[in-house]
N, C-alpha and C positions, 0 to 999 in steps of 0.2 A: 596265750601266746605261743607261736610257734617255736620250735627249737632252731637253735642257730648252729651252722657247722663251725665246729672250732677244730677242725682237722688242721694240722700243721705239716707243711711240706718243705723238704730240704733239697736244693739243686745239688749239692755235693757235700760229701763229708772229707775232711782234710785233717790228717794227724798233726800234732803238735812237732813231730820230728820234720814234716814236710814244711811247715810254717817256719820254722827256725826262731832264732832269737830276734826281738824286736830292735830295730836299729835306733841310734840315737836320732831324736829328731822326727821320730814316727808319731808325734802328737797330734799332727794334722789327721793321719789315718785313724787315730783312736777317735778323735773327736768327729770324724766323718761317720764312723759306725755308730757311734754313741747318738748322733743326731738321728741317722736312719732309724735305729732302734726305737728312739722316742718318738717319732714320726710314726712308724708303725704302730706303737703303742697308744697313740693319741686317742682314739674313742675309748678305751679303757681308762685312761688318765682323766677324761672329760667327764666320765660317769655314762658313757654311752654315745652313741650316734646323735650329734646335734641335729636338730630339725632345722635350724638357720645357721647361718655362717658365724663364726666365732671370731671376735676381733682378734686382730693379730697379738695386741699386747696381750691379751688374756691367754691366748694361746701359747705365746712364749713363756709367761709366767707359770703356766702349768708344766710346761714340757722342759723348761731349763734345768730345774732340780734333778728330774729323772735322768736327763742326759748327763749331768755332772755324776750322778752315782754310778750309771753304766760306765762312763768314763774310768772312774776311780776303780772300779770291779776289773776292768779290762786291763788297767796297770797295775792291779794287785795292791792297790792303795785302798786303806780303810776310809769310808765315807766319814763325814763330819757328824752323823747321826749314830753311827756304829760305836758301842762302847770299845774300849781296849786298846 
């Protein structure tokens, strides 16, 4: 099996001071970022690149819990699976 390129690239680095405090009602932005992260992670969440198209309901079933964990992490909330 050939080695896969696992290099990650960043377009920009932004300090927390530049970003500032999240505004009330920024839930849409958090959800948007969480969904993008889940979609980017889809091949790993599905166990590798699928050879065939994945049915939408199955894909949603796999991505939704991960998206929720990412959104909770961004908001600084403990996920339901974390103790504490």
